[in-house]
FIDRENLUM-797424 format. One record per residue (C-alpha): residue number from 0; x, y, z. Coordinates in pm, whole numbers. Layout:
BEGIN
[NUM,[X,Y,Z]]
...
***
This chain:
BEGIN
[0,[-1978,-2306,-545]]
[1,[-1775,-1993,-598]]
[2,[-1725,-1879,-954]]
[3,[-1413,-1683,-865]]
[4,[-1051,-1785,-870]]
[5,[-783,-1602,-672]]
[6,[-423,-1659,-782]]
[7,[-122,-1518,-597]]
[8,[117,-1362,-850]]
[9,[430,-1315,-641]]
[10,[655,-1534,-854]]
[11,[787,-1537,-1211]]
[12,[845,-1161,-1233]]
[13,[1130,-1001,-1424]]
[14,[1291,-675,-1314]]
[15,[1473,-396,-1499]]
[16,[1667,-153,-1282]]
[17,[1639,136,-1529]]
[18,[1365,314,-1723]]
[19,[1326,95,-2032]]
[20,[1000,169,-2221]]
[21,[1057,-134,-2445]]
[22,[953,-354,-2151]]
[23,[591,-246,-2205]]
[24,[580,-442,-2532]]
[25,[773,-749,-2418]]
[26,[950,-947,-2689]]
[27,[1329,-974,-2697]]
[28,[1376,-736,-2403]]
[29,[1242,-1008,-2175]]
[30,[1577,-1186,-2203]]
[31,[1752,-900,-2019]]
[32,[1526,-900,-1713]]
[33,[1638,-1019,-1370]]
[34,[1418,-1289,-1217]]
[35,[1263,-1167,-890]]
[36,[988,-1262,-648]]
[37,[748,-1025,-475]]
[38,[755,-847,-235]]
[39,[1052,-680,-404]]
[40,[1258,-372,-330]]
[41,[1405,-193,-628]]
[42,[1739,-162,-443]]
[43,[1894,-359,-160]]
[44,[2043,-112,86]]
[45,[2298,-111,368]]
[46,[2151,-86,716]]
[47,[2257,280,737]]
[48,[2457,545,552]]
[49,[2264,490,228]]
[50,[2194,716,-67]]
[51,[1829,787,-139]]
[52,[1910,802,-510]]
[53,[1952,425,-514]]
[54,[1576,369,-493]]
[55,[1433,706,-602]]
[56,[1432,611,-970]]
[57,[1222,450,-1242]]
[58,[1225,72,-1282]]
[59,[1015,-186,-1467]]
[60,[860,-520,-1379]]
[61,[705,-774,-1613]]
[62,[563,-1125,-1626]]
[63,[349,-1356,-1835]]
[64,[-19,-1382,-1746]]
[65,[-226,-1666,-1890]]
[66,[-573,-1603,-2028]]
[67,[-824,-1812,-1827]]
[68,[-892,-2157,-1969]]
[69,[-1260,-2059,-1991]]
[70,[-1247,-1688,-2078]]
[71,[-1610,-1650,-2184]]
[72,[-1808,-1420,-1954]]
[73,[-1515,-1375,-1719]]
[74,[-1338,-1066,-1591]]
[75,[-968,-1071,-1506]]
[76,[-860,-820,-1243]]
[77,[-511,-761,-1106]]
[78,[-480,-636,-749]]
[79,[-161,-463,-634]]
[80,[-130,-426,-255]]
[81,[145,-164,-276]]
[82,[366,-10,-546]]
[83,[594,280,-450]]
[84,[539,559,-570]]
[85,[351,552,-903]]
[86,[256,259,-1124]]
[87,[168,244,-1493]]
[88,[29,-95,-1594]]
[89,[61,-223,-1952]]
[90,[-90,-540,-2100]]
[91,[36,-665,-2436]]
[92,[186,-323,-2505]]
[93,[-130,-132,-2419]]
[94,[-139,112,-2127]]
[95,[-439,9,-1917]]
[96,[-408,193,-1584]]
[97,[-209,439,-1375]]
[98,[-197,467,-998]]
[99,[-43,744,-791]]
[100,[58,678,-432]]
[101,[242,391,-268]]
[102,[62,314,56]]
[103,[-278,191,-63]]
[104,[-354,-84,-309]]
[105,[-540,-67,-638]]
[106,[-715,-295,-886]]
[107,[-689,-304,-1264]]
[108,[-940,-475,-1492]]
[109,[-724,-615,-1772]]
[110,[-991,-829,-1941]]
[111,[-1026,-627,-2258]]
[112,[-651,-621,-2318]]
[113,[-599,-997,-2296]]
[114,[-571,-1229,-2592]]
[115,[-915,-1390,-2592]]
[116,[-784,-1739,-2661]]
[117,[-791,-1990,-2376]]
[118,[-456,-2023,-2197]]
[119,[-291,-1763,-2423]]
[120,[27,-1597,-2291]]
[121,[-13,-1224,-2221]]
[122,[263,-983,-2124]]
[123,[199,-763,-1819]]
[124,[448,-482,-1757]]
[125,[453,-226,-1477]]
[126,[652,96,-1490]]
[127,[733,193,-1131]]
[128,[844,546,-1053]]
[129,[980,549,-697]]
[130,[1084,914,-694]]
[131,[919,1155,-452]]
[132,[643,1346,-629]]
[133,[534,1670,-456]]
[134,[176,1627,-578]]
[135,[133,1281,-419]]
[136,[84,1220,-45]]
[137,[291,1199,169]]
[138,[540,1395,-44]]
[139,[583,1769,-82]]
[140,[837,1854,185]]
[141,[1086,1681,410]]
[142,[932,1392,605]]
[143,[1066,1178,885]]
[144,[1064,842,710]]
[145,[1177,681,388]]
[146,[937,552,126]]
[147,[1177,314,-55]]
[148,[1063,164,-387]]
[149,[945,-126,-598]]
[150,[642,-354,-603]]
[151,[693,-401,-233]]
[152,[370,-582,-146]]
[153,[183,-871,-305]]
[154,[-5,-899,-634]]
[155,[-309,-1118,-701]]
[156,[-514,-1217,-1003]]
[157,[-891,-1242,-968]]
[158,[-1083,-1437,-1230]]
[159,[-1446,-1337,-1171]]
[160,[-1784,-1401,-1328]]
[161,[-1926,-1102,-1514]]
[162,[-2157,-1038,-1220]]
[163,[-1966,-1069,-894]]
[164,[-1944,-949,-536]]
[165,[-1728,-640,-531]]
[166,[-1733,-544,-164]]
[167,[-1837,-687,173]]
[168,[-1859,-486,495]]
[169,[-1961,-669,813]]
[170,[-2117,-489,1110]]
[171,[-2221,-625,1450]]
[172,[-2477,-388,1606]]
[173,[-2524,-415,1985]]
[174,[-2258,-684,2025]]
[175,[-2293,-692,2406]]
[176,[-2646,-827,2389]]
[177,[-2676,-1204,2455]]
[178,[-2834,-1264,2115]]
[179,[-2598,-1130,1850]]
[180,[-2671,-978,1509]]
[181,[-2461,-962,1193]]
[182,[-2534,-711,917]]
[183,[-2349,-744,587]]
[184,[-2339,-452,342]]
[185,[-2277,-610,1]]
[186,[-2196,-446,-331]]
[187,[-2258,-652,-645]]
[188,[-2116,-538,-979]]
[189,[-2255,-650,-1313]]
[190,[-2010,-601,-1600]]
[191,[-2220,-806,-1841]]
[192,[-2447,-687,-2125]]
[193,[-2775,-795,-1964]]
[194,[-2950,-765,-1630]]
[195,[-2841,-1013,-1367]]
[196,[-3111,-1185,-1161]]
[197,[-3031,-1415,-874]]
[198,[-3001,-1437,-497]]
[199,[-2766,-1356,-210]]
[200,[-2729,-1550,114]]
[201,[-2529,-1461,426]]
[202,[-2358,-1736,627]]
[203,[-2169,-1726,957]]
[204,[-1869,-1958,989]]
[205,[-1638,-2044,1278]]
[206,[-1320,-2242,1321]]
[207,[-1230,-2434,1009]]
[208,[-1524,-2287,818]]
[209,[-1781,-2470,1029]]
[210,[-2116,-2314,945]]
[211,[-2296,-2172,1250]]
[212,[-2586,-1998,1081]]
[213,[-2725,-1914,738]]
[214,[-2985,-1663,629]]
[215,[-3253,-1704,369]]
[216,[-3189,-1625,4]]
[217,[-3253,-1263,-91]]
[218,[-3367,-1207,-448]]
[219,[-3169,-935,-624]]
[220,[-3141,-769,-963]]
[221,[-2845,-576,-1100]]
[222,[-2874,-378,-1426]]
[223,[-2606,-425,-1692]]
[224,[-2290,-218,-1656]]
[225,[-2369,-104,-1302]]
[226,[-2352,-202,-937]]
[227,[-2611,-240,-662]]
[228,[-2595,-241,-282]]
[229,[-2772,-492,-59]]
[230,[-2797,-553,317]]
[231,[-2815,-904,458]]
[232,[-2884,-983,823]]
[233,[-2844,-1274,1064]]
[234,[-3024,-1232,1394]]
[235,[-3065,-1409,1728]]
[236,[-2719,-1568,1714]]
[237,[-2646,-1759,2033]]
[238,[-2326,-1864,2210]]
[239,[-2114,-1612,2023]]
[240,[-1777,-1526,2176]]
[241,[-1659,-1165,2191]]
[242,[-1330,-1053,2038]]
[243,[-1112,-967,2339]]
[244,[-743,-871,2360]]
[245,[-666,-1182,2564]]
[246,[-902,-1409,2369]]
[247,[-958,-1265,2020]]
[248,[-1236,-1484,1880]]
[249,[-1265,-1453,1503]]
[250,[-1554,-1551,1279]]
[251,[-1610,-1553,904]]
[252,[-1895,-1393,717]]
[253,[-1957,-1551,378]]
[254,[-2190,-1416,113]]
[255,[-2300,-1664,-153]]
[256,[-2440,-1535,-481]]
[257,[-2635,-1761,-717]]
[258,[-2775,-1685,-1059]]
[259,[-3020,-1849,-1292]]
[260,[-2736,-1984,-1504]]
[261,[-2587,-2161,-1206]]
[262,[-2268,-1953,-1227]]
[263,[-2231,-1762,-902]]
[264,[-1978,-1608,-672]]
[265,[-1886,-1615,-306]]
[266,[-1683,-1380,-89]]
[267,[-1590,-1416,275]]
[268,[-1406,-1210,534]]
[269,[-1284,-1248,890]]
[270,[-1441,-1027,1156]]
[271,[-1510,-1018,1528]]
[272,[-1788,-927,1768]]
[273,[-1671,-641,1986]]
[274,[-1772,-295,2105]]
[275,[-1502,-27,2118]]
[276,[-1587,322,2247]]
[277,[-1396,638,2333]]
[278,[-1609,802,2600]]
[279,[-1673,1169,2673]]
[280,[-1568,1101,3032]]
[281,[-1221,1004,2908]]
[282,[-1169,627,2923]]
[283,[-1158,395,2627]]
[284,[-1406,112,2681]]
[285,[-1380,-228,2515]]
[286,[-1673,-466,2551]]
[287,[-1809,-268,2842]]
[288,[-1483,-252,3042]]
[289,[-1238,41,3063]]
[290,[-900,-30,2905]]
[291,[-609,212,2923]]
[292,[-448,208,2580]]
[293,[-71,165,2604]]
[294,[141,103,2298]]
[295,[400,219,2049]]
[296,[416,356,1696]]
[297,[541,129,1420]]
[298,[713,202,1090]]
[299,[702,-79,833]]
[300,[1065,-62,717]]
[301,[1350,-308,769]]
[302,[1725,-306,707]]
[303,[1841,-401,357]]
[304,[1493,-464,207]]
[305,[1327,-132,292]]
[306,[950,-185,302]]
[307,[948,-508,98]]
[308,[892,-745,389]]
[309,[695,-1067,335]]
[310,[414,-1192,556]]
[311,[634,-1363,815]]
[312,[828,-1047,903]]
[313,[511,-838,914]]
[314,[345,-1082,1153]]
[315,[656,-1103,1370]]
[316,[641,-728,1434]]
[317,[289,-763,1573]]
[318,[407,-1047,1798]]
[319,[694,-834,1931]]
[320,[457,-551,2017]]
[321,[209,-779,2191]]
[322,[421,-1048,2352]]
[323,[765,-889,2399]]
[324,[668,-529,2474]]
[325,[330,-589,2636]]
[326,[148,-333,2419]]
[327,[-227,-346,2373]]
[328,[-235,-91,2087]]
[329,[-20,13,1791]]
[330,[-38,315,1564]]
[331,[52,258,1199]]
[332,[269,565,1167]]
[333,[218,728,920]]
[334,[31,529,655]]
[335,[-179,214,606]]
[336,[39,-91,657]]
[337,[54,-448,529]]
[338,[-263,-660,544]]
[339,[-45,-934,694]]
[340,[42,-709,988]]
[341,[-323,-621,1045]]
[342,[-433,-983,1012]]
[343,[-190,-1079,1285]]
[344,[-320,-797,1506]]
[345,[-667,-948,1464]]
[346,[-539,-1292,1559]]
[347,[-353,-1191,1875]]
[348,[-579,-914,2006]]
[349,[-355,-611,1937]]
[350,[-561,-294,1887]]
[351,[-477,-63,1597]]
[352,[-499,308,1519]]
[353,[-456,326,1141]]
[354,[-396,652,955]]
[355,[-353,793,606]]
[356,[-13,877,451]]
[357,[143,1210,543]]
[358,[388,1400,759]]
[359,[330,1766,836]]
[360,[250,1882,483]]
[361,[-76,1953,300]]
[362,[-48,2002,-75]]
[363,[-271,2155,-340]]
[364,[-621,2043,-441]]
[365,[-487,1755,-651]]
[366,[-284,1640,-351]]
[367,[-591,1666,-126]]
[368,[-800,1465,-369]]
[369,[-543,1187,-353]]
[370,[-541,1206,27]]
[371,[-919,1159,26]]
[372,[-870,869,-214]]
[373,[-631,724,46]]
[374,[-894,763,319]]
[375,[-1144,568,111]]
[376,[-899,299,4]]
[377,[-775,248,361]]
[378,[-1122,216,509]]
[379,[-1266,-4,234]]
[380,[-970,-239,260]]
[381,[-952,-261,639]]
[382,[-1295,-194,791]]
[383,[-1360,-561,871]]
[384,[-1055,-586,1099]]
[385,[-1179,-607,1461]]
[386,[-838,-488,1581]]
[387,[-885,-143,1424]]
[388,[-1052,95,1669]]
[389,[-977,438,1519]]
[390,[-927,592,1173]]
[391,[-662,862,1135]]
[392,[-802,1108,880]]
[393,[-566,1400,937]]
[394,[-213,1438,801]]
[395,[24,1373,1091]]
[396,[129,1699,1261]]
[397,[-18,1920,989]]
[398,[-171,2264,1029]]
[399,[-548,2308,1049]]
[400,[-738,2304,719]]
[401,[-1109,2320,796]]
[402,[-1252,2234,455]]
[403,[-1005,1953,389]]
[404,[-1050,1787,726]]
[405,[-1426,1833,726]]
[406,[-1416,1639,400]]
[407,[-1194,1356,529]]
[408,[-1405,1314,842]]
[409,[-1732,1308,650]]
[410,[-1589,1052,409]]
[411,[-1470,825,689]]
[412,[-1801,843,873]]
[413,[-1992,758,557]]
[414,[-1770,461,474]]
[415,[-1763,328,830]]
[416,[-2023,456,1077]]
[417,[-1905,201,1336]]
[418,[-1566,357,1418]]
[419,[-1460,703,1536]]
[420,[-1215,929,1357]]
[421,[-897,1080,1494]]
[422,[-649,1329,1356]]
[423,[-295,1356,1488]]
[424,[-169,1705,1554]]
[425,[129,1852,1737]]
[426,[21,1977,2078]]
[427,[-329,2072,2191]]
[428,[-410,2399,2011]]
[429,[-599,2286,1705]]
[430,[-947,2276,1556]]
[431,[-1131,1963,1667]]
[432,[-1331,1807,1383]]
[433,[-1276,1442,1467]]
[434,[-1445,1215,1719]]
[435,[-1127,1165,1925]]
[436,[-870,1440,1989]]
[437,[-539,1272,1908]]
[438,[-219,1460,1989]]
[439,[157,1414,1976]]
[440,[275,1527,2320]]
[441,[636,1640,2355]]
[442,[566,1881,2641]]
[443,[784,1690,2890]]
[444,[963,1948,3105]]
[445,[980,1827,3465]]
[446,[899,1912,3730]]
[447,[662,2165,3573]]
[448,[514,1949,3298]]
[449,[507,1577,3227]]
[450,[219,1573,2978]]
[451,[-32,1823,2844]]
[452,[-376,1854,2995]]
[453,[-648,1732,2758]]
[454,[-828,2033,2605]]
[455,[-1129,1813,2526]]
[456,[-1232,1451,2554]]
[457,[-1211,1186,2420]]
[458,[-834,1238,2415]]
[459,[-553,1004,2311]]
[460,[-178,1075,2322]]
[461,[-36,943,1995]]
[462,[336,1016,2039]]
[463,[562,1091,2334]]
[464,[920,1036,2446]]
[465,[1260,1204,2425]]
[466,[1393,1262,2075]]
[467,[1749,1177,2176]]
[468,[2013,961,2009]]
[469,[1928,644,2201]]
[470,[2110,394,1980]]
[471,[2271,116,2181]]
[472,[2617,273,2145]]
[473,[2498,598,2306]]
[474,[2622,694,2654]]
[475,[2429,515,2925]]
[476,[2300,850,3052]]
[477,[2106,901,2728]]
[478,[1970,547,2722]]
[479,[1853,575,3081]]
[480,[1699,913,3007]]
[481,[1499,761,2718]]
[482,[1377,482,2942]]
[483,[1290,691,3247]]
[484,[1113,961,3046]]
[485,[893,697,2888]]
[486,[827,553,3234]]
[487,[732,894,3375]]
[488,[497,974,3088]]
[489,[337,630,3102]]
[490,[283,682,3473]]
[491,[116,1018,3410]]
[492,[-106,879,3134]]
[493,[-210,578,3338]]
[494,[-302,801,3628]]
[495,[-503,1055,3429]]
[496,[-874,967,3421]]
[497,[-946,1187,3117]]
[498,[-677,1040,2892]]
[499,[-774,726,2701]]
[500,[-413,615,2667]]
[501,[-74,681,2516]]
[502,[123,549,2220]]
[503,[496,608,2259]]
[504,[754,697,1995]]
[505,[843,433,1890]]
[506,[866,54,1858]]
[507,[1156,17,1613]]
[508,[1437,236,1483]]
[509,[1356,335,1125]]
[510,[1508,479,810]]
[511,[1460,852,760]]
[512,[1574,1128,531]]
[513,[1929,1259,522]]
[514,[1839,1606,648]]
[515,[1688,1464,969]]
[516,[1941,1198,1072]]
[517,[2307,1139,1146]]
[518,[2335,815,949]]
[519,[1996,767,783]]
[520,[1838,591,1083]]
[521,[1628,746,1358]]
[522,[1739,580,1686]]
[523,[1422,639,1888]]
[524,[1291,284,1901]]
[525,[1256,49,2195]]
[526,[1405,-202,1951]]
[527,[1662,-133,1682]]
[528,[1596,-185,1309]]
[529,[1716,-545,1342]]
[530,[1431,-606,1589]]
[531,[1678,-657,1874]]
[532,[1571,-491,2203]]
[533,[1752,-191,2343]]
[534,[1742,-85,2707]]
[535,[1419,110,2664]]
[536,[1228,-202,2565]]
[537,[1243,-314,2928]]
[538,[1028,-16,3035]]
[539,[735,-156,2838]]
[540,[811,-525,2889]]
[541,[830,-480,3265]]
[542,[467,-364,3277]]
[543,[350,-713,3178]]
[544,[208,-957,3429]]
[545,[507,-1142,3580]]
[546,[302,-1462,3571]]
[547,[319,-1431,3192]]
[548,[680,-1316,3161]]
[549,[913,-1215,3446]]
[550,[1134,-921,3345]]
[551,[1460,-814,3510]]
[552,[1684,-569,3325]]
[553,[1948,-346,3482]]
[554,[2021,-15,3309]]
[555,[2394,-67,3289]]
[556,[2672,-218,3081]]
[557,[2857,-279,3410]]
[558,[3173,-110,3290]]
[559,[3381,120,3507]]
[560,[3229,469,3506]]
[561,[2962,375,3252]]
[562,[2662,407,3476]]
[563,[2375,652,3499]]
[564,[2050,681,3688]]
[565,[1807,900,3873]]
[566,[1884,947,4241]]
[567,[1548,944,4423]]
[568,[1703,1096,4733]]
[569,[1858,1399,4561]]
[570,[1597,1410,4278]]
[571,[1867,1444,4012]]
[572,[2023,1238,3736]]
[573,[2372,1116,3818]]
[574,[2644,957,3612]]
[575,[2964,776,3693]]
[576,[3071,570,3994]]
[577,[2811,685,4247]]
[578,[2508,685,4017]]
[579,[2220,470,4139]]
[580,[2156,150,3950]]
[581,[1817,155,3774]]
[582,[1644,-180,3724]]
[583,[1334,-229,3510]]
[584,[1141,-523,3647]]
[585,[799,-663,3730]]
[586,[935,-846,4033]]
[587,[831,-763,4389]]
[588,[1188,-698,4501]]
[589,[1545,-725,4377]]
[590,[1851,-849,4564]]
[591,[2182,-697,4454]]
[592,[2513,-878,4491]]
[593,[2855,-735,4407]]
[594,[3092,-1027,4397]]
[595,[2968,-1254,4674]]
[596,[2854,-966,4895]]
[597,[2483,-895,4931]]
[598,[2455,-515,4895]]
[599,[2086,-473,4959]]
[600,[1728,-558,4878]]
[601,[1541,-297,4676]]
[602,[1175,-252,4592]]
[603,[988,-67,4315]]
[604,[968,314,4345]]
[605,[591,331,4392]]
[606,[614,675,4551]]
[607,[753,820,4227]]
[608,[553,601,3986]]
[609,[224,536,4170]]
[610,[27,453,3856]]
[611,[263,211,3683]]
[612,[177,-154,3740]]
[613,[548,-219,3794]]
[614,[768,86,3868]]
[615,[1144,70,3816]]
[616,[1374,-8,4105]]
[617,[1649,235,4213]]
[618,[1944,65,4380]]
[619,[2131,331,4576]]
[620,[2426,327,4811]]
[621,[2629,77,4614]]
[622,[2936,292,4660]]
[623,[3226,377,4431]]
[624,[3349,76,4240]]
[625,[3672,61,4041]]
[626,[4010,-103,4044]]
[627,[4039,-373,4313]]
[628,[3677,-322,4424]]
[629,[3539,-390,4076]]
[630,[3359,-723,4086]]
[631,[3072,-898,3914]]
[632,[2713,-782,3955]]
[633,[2423,-1019,4019]]
[634,[2057,-927,4041]]
[635,[1794,-1167,4172]]
[636,[1425,-1097,4120]]
[637,[1159,-1231,4354]]
[638,[783,-1282,4341]]
[639,[680,-1344,4698]]
[640,[918,-1611,4826]]
[641,[991,-1743,4477]]
[642,[1300,-1648,4275]]
[643,[1182,-1590,3916]]
[644,[1463,-1402,3741]]
[645,[1837,-1350,3755]]
[646,[2080,-1127,3568]]
[647,[2457,-1152,3595]]
[648,[2720,-907,3469]]
[649,[3073,-1051,3493]]
[650,[3364,-835,3605]]
[651,[3590,-947,3320]]
[652,[3575,-1025,2949]]
[653,[3683,-1386,3000]]
[654,[3354,-1541,2886]]
[655,[3279,-1335,2575]]
[656,[3050,-1526,2343]]
[657,[2909,-1518,1991]]
[658,[2535,-1585,2003]]
[659,[2341,-1661,1684]]
[660,[1967,-1729,1676]]
[661,[1718,-1782,1394]]
[662,[1355,-1682,1440]]
[663,[1200,-1967,1241]]
[664,[1314,-2319,1171]]
[665,[1086,-2372,872]]
[666,[1024,-2158,562]]
[667,[792,-2193,266]]
[668,[987,-2265,-52]]
[669,[802,-1993,-243]]
[670,[1089,-1759,-325]]
[671,[976,-1481,-91]]
[672,[945,-1621,263]]
[673,[1213,-1486,495]]
[674,[1337,-1523,849]]
[675,[1580,-1322,1058]]
[676,[1913,-1443,1192]]
[677,[2018,-1232,1492]]
[678,[2388,-1207,1580]]
[679,[2500,-1086,1922]]
[680,[2835,-1043,2092]]
[681,[2764,-1104,2461]]
[682,[2951,-1129,2788]]
[683,[2866,-1499,2812]]
[684,[2564,-1427,3030]]
[685,[2336,-1289,2760]]
[686,[2424,-920,2797]]
[687,[2513,-753,2468]]
[688,[2854,-588,2450]]
[689,[2724,-256,2321]]
[690,[3068,-119,2236]]
[691,[3175,-423,2035]]
[692,[3268,-387,1667]]
[693,[3344,-751,1597]]
[694,[3305,-863,1235]]
[695,[3160,-1200,1138]]
[696,[3191,-1412,826]]
[697,[2884,-1586,685]]
[698,[2876,-1908,486]]
[699,[2543,-2022,342]]
[700,[2459,-2365,210]]
[701,[2122,-2472,72]]
[702,[1825,-2338,-129]]
[703,[1810,-1986,14]]
[704,[1957,-1640,-40]]
[705,[2145,-1438,221]]
[706,[2013,-1083,258]]
[707,[2268,-862,431]]
[708,[2641,-781,418]]
[709,[2910,-1047,421]]
[710,[3142,-996,605]]
[711,[2906,-835,854]]
[712,[3032,-584,1110]]
[713,[2842,-573,1436]]
[714,[2717,-228,1540]]
[715,[2680,-190,1913]]
[716,[2749,-560,1952]]
[717,[2461,-677,1731]]
[718,[2357,-729,1372]]
[719,[2105,-931,1179]]
[720,[2081,-1082,835]]
[721,[1790,-1254,663]]
[722,[1746,-1587,492]]
[723,[1512,-1577,193]]
[724,[1380,-1912,79]]
[725,[1429,-2023,-278]]
[726,[1188,-2229,-485]]
[727,[1336,-2567,-390]]
[728,[1287,-2774,-77]]
[729,[1584,-2862,137]]
[730,[1793,-2779,442]]
[731,[1959,-2439,466]]
[732,[2264,-2400,688]]
[733,[2424,-2069,785]]
[734,[2765,-2080,946]]
[735,[2863,-1764,1136]]
[736,[3226,-1724,1243]]
[737,[3399,-1448,1436]]
[738,[3777,-1474,1380]]
[739,[3850,-1218,1653]]
[740,[3664,-1431,1907]]
[741,[3780,-1761,1756]]
[742,[3420,-1878,1773]]
[743,[3175,-2021,1523]]
[744,[2801,-2091,1536]]
[745,[2566,-2268,1296]]
[746,[2190,-2239,1247]]
[747,[1967,-2444,1019]]
[748,[1631,-2390,851]]
[749,[1416,-2626,643]]
[750,[1257,-2495,324]]
[751,[943,-2690,240]]
***
């Protein structure tokens, strides 16, 4: 039986929006705090056009923490998953710990500061400084993302025996052999005054903790006030399933510790059996089979709440990447991301390239020490995730620094000898100290250059794509350019035998610094910040197997003159009436109808995109359409002799519709669970009216909070708000009305 207790401490926090040192001591000041639940942002923001000063400030958090009911020979440790940017932790008025850096978690042993009476009330206060500090990674110069602020991830309390398991790292040597092996590297820490003597046992669990195998007890001794490392092994394991992208089998390793007193500990972790290799010949190989890595970069920020997204929103992003965009890999640009996101990647088979915080800047020796601390914290936290295939140990797009990067690589290899290192640089002229040469490739300059040639192998492209203003209100020419450039680069990567894969820029629009943006948001995502797809999303989605999801998306708003596309006959981009119609699809062929007239059957452009599974379709010769000749457009997609998809663009605005959808119908009544409500102004056939500026009114009823503006103005025909569950059960109803359209929609969610 485990001697540890793990208690989630997301609720019952108080928040002070200014620097108030009196909070450290508690007392009367507690009455002035605002009740909040974690994850928490220190400032709710508009979706764009925000001032960075609103969150770059000092705030305080505090809550009561009970002394364990049996405090004798127990240690109480608080674990913070993420506090932006620095944290000073106080217990009962005493400063007990400081942490610098917002992207990795930290633990604080608060035992000696607690009132040693069972169930006594202790006051825990955290001073949070969310300003940018030049001596803390990733800060020091301008960077292309926002950090935001607050205790933006979860907090837990661990109540542990004096001698407990501190760390567990699971390895699966030779996983392709029929008989599998599990090796567990275990660290045991003894905080007590005398030597600990006992045993450790490794168990393998599957499904709902069904035990598959158990090793023999290993006798162990740990001196007082120190730690000791042990290795436990299970061998000759039969009928073990590999972790595969399409069938990601997960197992649990559990280590049980028993002592002479009968008080023990147990720790378990999820892991998978899989072999991932970047080869010198070029291909990435997973479980003995080559796999071309195709994916997108992901920033962890959202509208309104910044980075303070709960588990449901984190997991939803992984689902979008895997199931909506068809990606098999994601890069966590440019920092370690939420454990909930990584857990979901494990569950659905989405591969991950995870990297340390940074963007183009290397600071002084203190800064470098913290960066190395980040390397260690990232790897120790995440090295049991089977989805992670590569550690990023170089500051994104930074200059060479031999001694620094020799140090980060050596540290990563010592902490995890089972995974290679990578280091993202700009271009291909750079010192190669890592195991995989990872490069951001913006060399696109056709017809001369589509992508750079790999200078060495293994080689992975970690960013690519046009850095153009591709928000959904942009001219169609720019949106089509974004989409076609991604398609061309994907085609080149897929056809290059010495390139392991490519990770495009990027999955979602994201908040960035004032000096780098028009309105505070970088519009380079396949999806916008609201997680609503833009045109470019269809490039990636259309590469999926049509048996899984047929895709048919025309690159047009179907408005007079608002058309753009590449003319394969003249090899030029055209705009206006005679521009070819580009269609992103995984269908075999597309029939085009204008009005009731069949204008042609068109097939994928395999001559131009020979390596894409499903090239785009170019519909040419449609003629000049305007005035009396302007009619509706209908596309029909076929697989063999079976019609599988249809898209209709009406000629008029007669059927304009307000569409409102909610992602989840059930929320946990825990005060932090959230779901998205997406609002779209469409033509009545599902096509967003990208030039619409309709405003909607929102009316909420039930035990939840509305996160977002009210009234809410649609930008580019879309918007989203969030429903955050309260602490009570009940039905939540959101009524959305658009007076200009004289339409109203209602969605409901149950909080349980």
